C-alpha positions in Angstrom: -7.9 -26.3 -94.0 -4.7 -24.6 -92.1 -3.9 -25.3 -89.2 -2.3 -22.7 -86.7 -0.4 -23.3 -83.7 -1.1 -21.3 -80.8 1.4 -19.0 -79.4 -0.3 -17.2 -76.0 2.2 -14.4 -74.6 2.2 -13.9 -71.2 5.0 -11.8 -70.1 6.9 -12.6 -72.2 6.3 -16.5 -72.1 4.0 -19.0 -74.1 1.2 -20.2 -72.1 -1.9 -21.5 -72.1 -5.4 -19.8 -69.9 -8.2 -22.0 -69.1 -11.1 -20.6 -70.5 -9.2 -17.1 -70.7 -8.4 -16.6 -66.7 -5.1 -15.1 -66.6 -4.8 -16.1 -62.8 -4.8 -19.7 -64.3 -1.9 -19.7 -67.1 0.2 -22.4 -67.5 3.4 -21.5 -68.9 4.7 -24.1 -71.1 7.9 -22.5 -72.9 10.0 -19.5 -71.9 11.3 -19.4 -75.5 8.2 -18.6 -77.6 11.4 -17.9 -81.1 12.0 -21.7 -80.3 8.3 -23.0 -80.3 7.8 -20.8 -83.4 10.5 -22.6 -85.2 9.9 -25.9 -83.8 6.3 -25.2 -85.1 7.2 -24.1 -88.5 10.2 -27.0 -88.7 7.2 -29.4 -88.5 5.2 -28.5 -91.7 3.1 -25.5 -90.0 2.1 -22.7 -92.8 0.9 -20.6 -90.8 1.3 -19.1 -87.1 -1.5 -17.9 -84.5 0.3 -15.6 -81.9 -1.7 -13.8 -79.2 -0.9 -10.9 -76.9 -2.4 -12.1 -73.7 -1.3 -8.9 -71.7 -1.8 -6.4 -74.3 -5.1 -7.6 -74.3 -6.3 -6.5 -71.2 -4.0 -3.4 -71.8 -5.3 -2.4 -74.9 -1.8 -1.9 -76.4 1.0 -3.9 -77.2 3.1 -5.5 -74.2 5.2 -8.4 -75.6 6.3 -6.8 -78.5 10.1 -8.0 -78.4 8.7 -12.0 -78.0 6.6 -11.1 -81.1 9.7 -9.5 -83.0 12.0 -12.3 -81.5 9.4 -14.7 -83.4 8.7 -12.7 -86.3 13.4 -13.1 -86.5 13.0 -16.9 -86.2 10.4 -18.1 -88.9 9.5 -17.3 -92.5 5.6 -18.6 -92.1 3.5 -15.9 -92.1 2.2 -14.9 -88.9 -1.4 -13.5 -87.3 -1.5 -11.8 -84.5 -4.1 -10.7 -82.0 -4.4 -8.7 -78.7 -4.5 -5.5 -78.2 -4.4 -3.5 -81.7 -6.9 -0.8 -80.8 -6.4 2.0 -83.8 -5.4 2.2 -87.5 -1.4 3.1 -86.1 -1.1 -0.3 -84.2 -2.2 -2.2 -87.0 -0.2 -0.3 -89.9 3.1 -0.7 -87.5 2.2 -4.1 -87.1 2.4 -4.7 -90.7 4.7 -3.0 -91.8 7.0 -5.0 -88.8 6.6 -8.0 -90.7 2.8 -9.5 -89.5 0.9 -11.2 -92.2 -2.7 -10.9 -90.7 -3.6 -8.7 -87.3 -6.9 -10.2 -85.6 -9.0 -7.6 -84.1 -11.3 -8.7 -82.0 -12.4 -5.6 -79.1 -12.2 -3.2 -81.8 -14.7 -4.8 -84.2 -17.5 -4.3 -81.1 -16.9 -1.1 -79.9 -15.5 0.3 -82.8 -16.7 -1.5 -86.0 -15.9 1.7 -88.5 -12.5 1.5 -88.1 -12.1 -2.3 -87.9 -14.1 -2.2 -91.1 -11.5 1.1 -92.6 -8.8 -1.5 -91.5 -10.5 -4.2 -93.8 -10.3 -1.5 -96.6 -7.2 -0.2 -96.4 -5.3 -3.4 -95.5 -7.4 -5.7 -98.0 -6.5 -9.6 -97.2 -4.7 -8.8 -93.8 -7.6 -8.4 -91.4 -9.3 -11.2 -89.4 -12.1 -10.4 -87.0 -11.8 -11.9 -83.8 -14.9 -13.0 -82.4 -14.5 -14.3 -78.5 -17.7 -16.1 -77.7 -18.9 -17.0 -74.2 -22.4 -18.9 -73.9 -22.9 -17.5 -77.6 -22.4 -13.7 -76.5 -19.7 -11.5 -78.0 -16.7 -11.0 -74.8 -13.7 -8.1 -75.4 -11.7 -7.0 -73.3 -9.4 -9.8 -73.3 -12.8 -11.4 -72.6 -13.1 -9.8 -69.4 -16.1 -8.0 -70.3 -19.5 -9.8 -71.8 -21.6 -8.0 -74.3 -25.3 -8.3 -75.7 -24.3 -9.3 -79.0 -24.6 -12.6 -80.6 -21.1 -13.7 -82.5 -23.3 -14.3 -85.7 -24.7 -11.0 -85.8 -21.1 -9.0 -85.4 -19.7 -11.5 -87.8 -22.5 -10.4 -90.3 -22.0 -7.2 -89.6 -17.9 -7.2 -91.4 -19.8 -9.8 -94.6 -18.8 -7.2 -97.3 -15.6 -5.5 -95.2 -13.0 -7.5 -97.1 -11.9 -9.8 -94.0 -9.6 -12.4 -94.4 -11.5 -14.6 -92.2 -13.3 -14.8 -88.3 -11.3 -16.3 -86.0 -14.1 -17.8 -83.8 -13.6 -18.8 -80.4 -15.5 -20.7 -77.9 -14.6 -19.2 -74.7 -15.9 -22.4 -72.4 -14.1 -24.4 -74.6 -11.1 -22.7 -74.6 -7.5 -24.0 -72.9 -10.2 -27.4 -71.4 -9.4 -30.2 -74.0 -13.2 -30.6 -73.8 -13.6 -30.5 -77.3 -14.4 -28.4 -80.1 -17.9 -27.1 -80.8 -17.8 -28.4 -84.2 -21.4 -27.9 -85.1 -21.9 -24.4 -83.5 -18.4 -23.0 -86.1 -20.0 -25.4 -88.8 -23.7 -23.3 -88.5 -21.9 -19.9 -87.7 -19.6 -20.4 -91.1 -22.4 -21.4 -93.1 -24.3 -18.2 -92.7 -21.0 -16.4 -93.9 -19.0 -16.0 -96.8 -16.0 -15.1 -95.2 -14.3 -18.3 -94.2 -14.1 -19.1 -90.6 -11.0 -20.0 -88.6 -11.9 -22.4 -85.6 -10.9 -21.9 -81.6 -11.3 -23.5 -78.1 -11.2 -27.0 -76.9 -9.4 -29.2 -79.5 -8.4 -32.0 -77.7 -7.4 -35.0 -80.0 -7.6 -35.9 -83.7 -11.1 -36.8 -83.3 -11.6 -32.9 -83.1 -9.6 -32.4 -86.3 -11.1 -35.4 -88.0 -14.8 -33.7 -86.9 -13.8 -30.1 -88.4 -12.7 -31.7 -91.6 -15.4 -33.4 -92.2 -17.6 -30.0 -92.4 -15.1 -28.3 -94.0 -17.5 -27.8 -96.9 -19.2 -25.2 -95.0 -16.9 -22.4 -94.8 -14.2 -23.6 -92.0 -10.7 -21.8 -93.4 -8.6 -23.9 -90.7 -8.4 -24.5 -87.0 -6.2 -23.1 -84.1 -4.5 -25.5 -81.5 -3.1 -24.6 -78.5 -3.0 -27.0 -75.7 -3.2 -30.3 -77.0 0.3 -29.1 -78.8 1.9 -28.6 -76.1 1.0 -31.0 -73.6 0.7 -34.3 -76.4 -2.4 -34.4 -76.4 -2.6 -34.1 -80.4 0.2 -35.4 -82.9 0.8 -32.3 -85.3 2.3 -34.0 -87.8 -0.9 -36.2 -87.5 -3.0 -33.5 -87.9 -1.3 -31.7 -90.7 -2.0 -35.1 -92.8 -5.4 -34.9 -91.9 -6.1 -31.5 -93.0 -4.3 -32.0 -96.3 -5.9 -35.3 -96.9 
C-alpha cells in the first residue's frame, strides 16, 4: 500500500478543508513546494495534489504552485481539481504530472473520462467523492443521485489506474477512516481503491492495512500529518510491513 500525503491548494497555499467547505479552510503552509520536498525527504513515494480553487472554477487555478511542486521533487505526483477535458489532461501529463484524477468529468461526461483512460493508460484515476453514499461533484458543492459503487463499476474495464474514494463527511475531521465501507467498495472492483477522508491516527493506518487484500492500493492523508496526529515515518513503516 502507498501513503499519499495530501497537498490541497487554495490561493497558492497548502490548506485543509472541513468536510469540503471552502469557507472553513485552515492554512498549514504558504510554501507548497517546500512541503512537497519535506514529504519526499521523509520517504513518501507519491504525492496527492488537489487544486481546490480549480475544482470549484472548473479549470486549473493553482498552476504556478503545481509547477513549483513538480520542480521541487522527483517522486510522482497525482493531481485533481478542475481538469474537465482531454486537452487539460494531456497538458498536465506533458508538464510532468504522473497521474490525473478525474471526478466531475467521470460523472458528467463518463465517455470522455473513459476515452482518457484509453488514451493515457495507467495515468488516469477516477475520483469518487461521496456524501452519505452519493457522489458529489463541482468541488463537492453539488450532490448527485449516483451511488458511489455504481459510478466505480462504470469504469471497471476502462483501464483506470485507481479509484480515489473520499468520504466527504469525514474529510478533514480526523474522526477516523471508513475502513469497512472502503473495503466493501474495493471488494466489488478489480481496480485498486485509494482510501481518503478522516484519517486521524496510526490506528486508521493499521486498520486499513488489515483489509489490504480487499483491493486497497493506498491511502491519502492530510490534516493528521499537518497537525501531528499521525507520525509519517511510523505510518510508512506500517504500510511497508
